[in-house]
Each structure stands twice: as C-alpha cells, then as structure tokens.
N, C-alpha and C positions, 0 to 999 in steps of 0.2 A: 511448581509446575510439574505435570505428571507424564509428559511425553518427551523426555530428554533427547531422543534421537531426531526430533524434527526441528530444523533451524527456524529462527523467527522469520526470516525472509520467505521461507518455504511455507510457513503456516498461512501466510496471506493467500497464497495461490491455491490452497485447498478449497477455495470457493467453488472451483470447478466441480467439486463433488455434487453440488446441488444444482448445477446447470442454472446459474442465477438469471441469465437472460430469459430462457425459454419458459421459466415458471411464472414470471409475473411482469417482466419489464419490456418484453418485445413490443407489445402494442404501443407502450408510451414512447419508446425510442423511435418506432417507425413514424409515429405521428410527428415527433420533433424534427425528424430528418426530412420532412417534406420541405423545410426551409433551407436545406443544404444543397439542393441541386445546382444552384447557380455558382456554388463555391466548390464543386466536387473535384477540382483539379489541384487545388492548392490551399495553403494556410491563410488565415486571416480572410481578407476579401479579395485577395489576388487569385488569379487562375494560371495554370500552367498549360503549355501546348498539349493538345490531345495526341494520343498515341495512334489513333486510327479514325477513319471516317465512319459516318453512320451507315455507309453502304457495305461495311464489313470488308473492304478491300485490303486493309492493312494486314500486316503479318499477325497471325494469332499468337498470342503471348500467354504463358501460364506463370503466374507468380505464386509463390509459397509464402506463407507467413507463420513463423514459429512463435508460439506464445506458451506461457505457463498458467494455464487456466483460461477461463472465458472472459475476455476483455469487453465483450459487448459490441464487437466490431462487425457482426454479420450484417445488420442493416446498412452499415457504412459501406461495405463492399459493394452492395447493390447500388448505392448512389454513385460510387466511384465508377462503376462500369457503365453508367449512363453517359459519361463523357469519354469513356475508354472502352467502347463496345468490343474491341478485339482482345481484351484482357480477361482471362479466367483467373480466379483466385482460390487457392486451397489453403485452408487453415490446418496447422498441426498444433496439438496441445500435449503438454507433458507436465508432470509435477516439477516444481521449481528447481530443486537440486538436480534432478535428471536433465531438465532442459539446459541449465547452465553448464553442467558437466558435458553434455553432448555437444553444445556449442563450442566449448573449448577444444574438444577433440576434433570436430569438423574444421575448425580454423587451423589446427596443427597439421591436419592431414591434407588440407586444401580442397576438401570435397565433403558434401553432405549438408551444408548449411542451407537454411531457407533463404529466399531472396530478401525477406524482411525478418529481422530477428529482434525480439524484445529482450531487454536486460534490466533486471530489477536493481533498485538502488544499492542493495546490499552487495551487489556483484559488479557494479559498473566500473569501480576502480580497478578490477581485475582485468578488464578488457581495454580501457582507454590507453594503456601503455602499448598497445598493439595496433597503431594506426595503419600499418602495412596491410592488416587483414581486412580493413573496412574501407568502403568508399567514403571519400571526403565529401560530405554533402554540400560544402561550399562550392564545389564545381558545378552544381546544378542551381546555384544561386540561393540556396536555402539559408545562408547566413543572413538574409533579409528577415528571417523569422526571429532574430535575437531580441528585438524590441517587444515581441509578443510575450516573452517569458519572464518569470521571476528570475533574477540575475543568477542566484545560486543554482537554480535548476538548469539554466543554460549552461553554466560552467561545468556542471557534472557531465555533460555530454561532450566536452572538449578533450581531445588527446593533449599530452604535454607539448607536442609540436604545434599545437593550435588547430590541428584538423578538427572539423565538426564530425564527430562519430555518431552521435544520436540525437534525435528530437524527443523532448519529454512528452509523455502522456499526462499522468495525474501525479498528485502529491498527496501525502497521508497526514495532513494536519490533524492534531489530536484533540478529542474531547472525551467526556466520560458518559456513557449511556447508563441509565439507571431505571429501576422499577418503581414507579410511583406507588403502586398499591402495597408492595412490601415495605417501602419507607413509612407509609401511612400506618401500617400494622405495627411497625416498631416505634411509632411516636416520633418520627422524624419529619421535617417539613418536606413538601413534595414539589413546590414551584421550582422551576429551573434556576431562577435567580437566587432563591433562598438556599437551594442545595449547592450551587456554586460557592456561595459564601461560607458553607460548612467546611470547605477544605482548600483554602488558598495554598497550603503546603501539604506535603505528603505525611508529615507527622500529624496534621490535623485530619487528614483522610483516615489514618490509623485510629485516632480518637473517635472519629464518627463510626468507624467500623465496630469499635467496642460498644458504643451506645446501641448500634443496631443489633449486635450479638445478644445484648442483655435482654432485649425485648422482641426479637424477631420471631416470626412463625417457625414452628418445628421444621427441621431439615433445610431451612434457607440460610445460606452463608452470605457474607458480605460481598465476596468476588469469587470468580471461578478458580484461578490459580495465579500465582504471583509472576510468572514468566514474562507476560507482556507488560506488566506493571513495572518490573525492573528495566525492561528495554525502554519504556517511556522515560523513566527517571534518567537513565544514561543519555538518552537523546536530548534531554533538556540541558545538559552540562555543556559548557564551552568547549571542552575536550572530551571525546568519548573513549573508545577502546584503542584508537590510534592517534598519534600526534600528527602535526602537519608534515613531518618528514617520513611518515609511513612506518614509524616505529610502534609496535604493540606496547601500550602503556597500562595495561590492565592492573598490574602489580604496583604501579607507582602513582596512578591517578586516584586521588582521594575521593572523587565523585563516584567512581565506579565502586569502590569499597563501601561508600555510604549507601549507595543503591542496594548493594548486597545485604548490608546490615539491616536496612529498613525492610527489605523483602523477607528476610529471615525472621524479623520481629513479627511481621504479619502472619507468618506461618505459625509461630510460637503462641501468638495470641488467639489462635483458632479461627481466624477470619476467612481462611481459604476453604473453598469447597473440594479442593484437591482433584479438580476435573481438568485434565490437560486439553488445551485448545486443539481444534481440528480433529477431535476423536469422536467416535460414535456416542461416547458417554457425554461429551460436551454438547452435542446436538440434543440429546435426551434432556440434559440439564436446562437448556432453554425452555423446552416444552413443559418441564416439571417445576419450573420456578425455583431452580436449586441455588441461584445466586442473584444478588440485587444490583451489582455494578459490574461493568466491564470496560476496559480501555477501548476507545471507539474512534478510530480514524474514520473518515468519510465512508470509505469502501465497506466498513463493517456494518453499516446500517442495513445493506442489502441482505447480508448474511442473517442478521437478527430477525429481520422481517420475514424471511423464508423459514427459519427454524422455530420461531416463537409465534406461530399463527394463532395460538389461543390467547395471545396477550396484546392484541391490537389496541392501541390507545393507552396501554398500561406503562409502556416504555416512554422515557423522555431523555433529553440530552442536556447535560451540565458542562461547565468548564472543567478541564482536566487540572488536577492539583499540580502546583509547581510552575504554572504558566503554560507556554506553548510547547510544541514539539512536533516531530514528524516520524511517521512509521509507514514505510512503503513508498511506492512510486516507481515509475518505469521509464525507460527510453526505448525508441525504435531505431535500430541500426540496419545498415545495408552491407552485408559481407561482400567483399570483392569478387569472390568466386561465382557469384550469380551471373547469369547470361544477359540480364536485362536491368542494368543498374539505373538507367534513366527512369523507366517505368516504376521500378521498386522505390526510387527516391520520391517520385511523385506520389505513390501510394502512402508511403510513411508520412509525407507532408500532409496529405489529406487526412489520414487517420488522427493526426495530432493537431489539426487546425483548431482555431478558437471555437468555430461552430460545432465541430465534431466533439470537442471536449465538453462543451456545454450540453450537448444532446445525451452523451453517455452519462454525465453527472445526474441529469434529471431522471434518467432511466434506471441506473443501477447504483448511483452514489459515488463513483470515482471522481474525486474533486479536481477541477482544472488546475493546471500549472500556468495558466495565462491570466495574469491579474487584471487585464482590461475587463474581464467578465465579472469581477468581484462586486463592482458598483452597479451593474446593470440590474434594473428592476426584477427581471425574470429570474435572476439569481438571488438577489437580496430578499425577494418576497417569496422564494421557493420554500414550501413547507412539506412536511410529511405527516399525514393524518395518523399513520401507524405509531409515530413518536409523539402522540398527544398534540399534534399541530406544531411541533418544534420548527422554528425558522432555520432549517438546516443550511440554507444558502448563507445567511448571515453568520451563523455559528462557525462554520468552517472557513469562511472568508476571513473572519477575525482571527481564527486560530492560525491561519497560514500567514497572515500579515504580521503576527506578533512573534513568529518563531524565528530563532536565530540558527541558520544553518551550521551544520557540524561536518567537519572533515571526516570522510569515510575512507578507510584503507582497503588494500587489494583483497584481503581475506576477511572482510567484515562479517560476512555471514557465518564463517567458520568460527571466528572468535566469539561471537554471540552464542553460537550453538554450544560451545565449551562452557561458557558461564551458565547457560540455561540448563545444561546437563548437571552441573554441580548443584544448582538450586533444586532441581528435580530430586537429586538424592537426598537432600535434606528434607524435602516434603514428604517423601516416601519412607523416611526413617532409616535409610540405609547408611547414612553418614551423619556425624555431628557437624554443625556449621563450620567450625574451624578446620576439620579434616576435609570437607568438601571444598572449602576455599583453597586450601593448600594444593589439592589435586587440580583445581581449576588453573592455578598458576603454573603448574607443571604442564598441563595440557596446552595451554596457549604458548608456552615456550616451544613446543614442537610444531607450531603453525608457521610456515615460512611462505 
C-alpha cells in the first residue's frame, strides 16, 4: 500500500471527496424515501411522539449531526422534519481521523460535540468505556430496537455497564469487485460464479493473479495495493489485532503474521499496481483500467461507480477469498452535552431505522445492519447495471450472514495504521519485509 499515513478506517470515509450522493444517488434515494414518511419518527414500523405540532407552536430546535463523510442522510432529514416541523438539522462533516479526534476532545472538555455523533467501527471500542459521556438510549425506549439488528452489531453499541451508546447504521460485508474485460483479455473466466471458484483461499487468489499477470494487458495489474487485502485477511481470522481482553496481539497472533506474509508475497510477485487507496492516483487508476480486482465492501460500489464512469457494465462482483469478513460500519450516538437529547435520540432512531437503511443501501450502497431486510424481495432482487447486473442485494446479504464477528480493541484503527505503514514501506522499497515487520511490532508496542 502506498499511503501509510492514512488509517484503514479513515480511508473509507474519503468517499466524501466525491460527494457520492449529489453526483448520482440523490434522485434514487429521494424516490425511495417516499415510502418512509409514515415511519419518520422511529425505527422499524414504530413511531415516536412528535416534538412539535404542524402549527409550528412548539419550541424551535436546532440539531447538529457530526459525520465523517457523506452518509446520504440529507433526504432523510427532510422526511424527519415532516413529523418534527420545529426541528432544524445541520450536518457537519470531517475526515475520519479528525472527526474522531475532535469527538474525543469535545467529550473530554464537555463542550463542542454535535447532538448526534457518528462513530466508525474501528473507533467504537474507544468510546463505549465512557458511558458517562453519552445518553443511554434505553431511557428513550430504544432498547426495543435490539431485535432489529445483527446481534454482534448491537453488542458493539453497548457500554460495559450495559448502557446503549449507539445505534448501528451499516455493515461492510466483503466481496471482491473485478473487471470482466481485463479478465477476458488475460484468458480468465468472467462469470461471477466461475471467478468466485478461482479463489476460495488467498493462496489461490495469488495464483490467479500470477495467471493474470502472465497474459494481462500492458500496464494492468491484478489489484491496486495490498493494504485493504491484508485488512480483509485479518478481519476473517477468529482473533484480529486485539484479544478479548483488549491486549494487542499483533506479535503473537499467527493469523496476523500470515496475512502480512501473504501480502508481502503479492508485492514480490508483482501483482500490485502500487496505487494507494483514496489518493488522486487511485481515482485515476479506476479511469485508466490500472487494476483488475479490488476488495469491495458494499459501500465501495458507489465509489467505483463514480470513479470508473468509462467502465459501466465491465465491473462485476465475486466472493471474497477466504470466506466472509467485514470492513467498516458505523453507530450513531447522542453525547450528553447536547441540549435536546430526546429529539436527538429520535433523529438517531429514524436515521438507523430499517426503512432508512434500506433506502440508503439502494441509493449509495451502504449495506443495512438489520437482517430482516436481507430476505425481502426488494433487497434480494436488487441489482446494479453498472456491475454487469450483479445481484448486489443477494451478494452482500450472503456475505454478512456468513461472517463471524471479531472483537475490536480501543485503538483498533491506530494498530491497523501501524501495520499498513509497514506494508507501505515494503511496497515502496524503503524497507525489507523483515525490517518493516520488526518496526511494526515496535510501533504497536507504543500504542496504549
């Protein structure tokens, strides 16, 4: 990977650079949201008491929402305001690392936090041990939402004392996006089932990459860079960079070292385009057909669709090597310092409702964390023409169902960054693999 200073969790949030809603998804989301008005006050099919009458006699309230990137919430705000006419909503956006650093500062100083704050999965364990800083959403009856969620997603939003800190938005079940035209030119099969069969394991993914490299078009590499691939491999292991007691186990977990070794092998085999994710060069790489495969959580499909406009119908989606896995996902929280906790909780409830999650998925690709949707025909039968008609609803439903959740530690993002930095040094030729790994182990020792 070529951008060692950007954490894996931060990379996801750089989608805001392309303003993914306004470019192509807003009309779709607005149309989908026409069905949401009846549920605008609460999750599922329930509704919450309105905060003000239609005559505007209630107190005027301003709610702020702190996000890291564009979550596609703007049309949802308008639906919420139909049943909360006295509420004005202002959205704040920042890059992921800045957003979470600022939130930690605001919580420590007791001022400056938004009424609703998003927390990415790589950071959630840093904040759940601070229940005194957040509204327990159970006090507004939102523990009723537990049955809506994947169990592991619900558990991620709980504090050690049992307080409900956050309601989940999306999950990042993994797949592999690939270029059918580049595969065909390299003499590889192009059908998604056939491609999935090429790489049930990461070792077989590497072997497929070697076959691609032997016959691929000039300047086309097998993948962009190994950073996200290594993250996916680690996410598939029973234990990742932390154990269940929140000890960093990078140096003792053989699955982490195996992921490192396989990633280094991919570099040494010449399979990487050496184009770091979320960089201008990466965006250009999509447009210039510089790589044939990319790790592809559901939310990545929107980014590809925007950056590779010249390749509509040439991308498709196959299974990820090694089975399932998760990359990304978020919770919405309500800091205690806000002046309107009831209305903020109602807004968080609505933005994470089953209907809202379905609408956002269809518009921009963020996959719901509410499994009741997964078997619904409008999700199962949802396809994307850009991805050769791939049944994205079924693909990501299956991916999420099959994944086994992994414990995430309080400095998960920082640990991943240290590993990614080391891999970047190898790819850039600045260190030999053993030297880079030794430095990674020293770096993670300093993360407390």
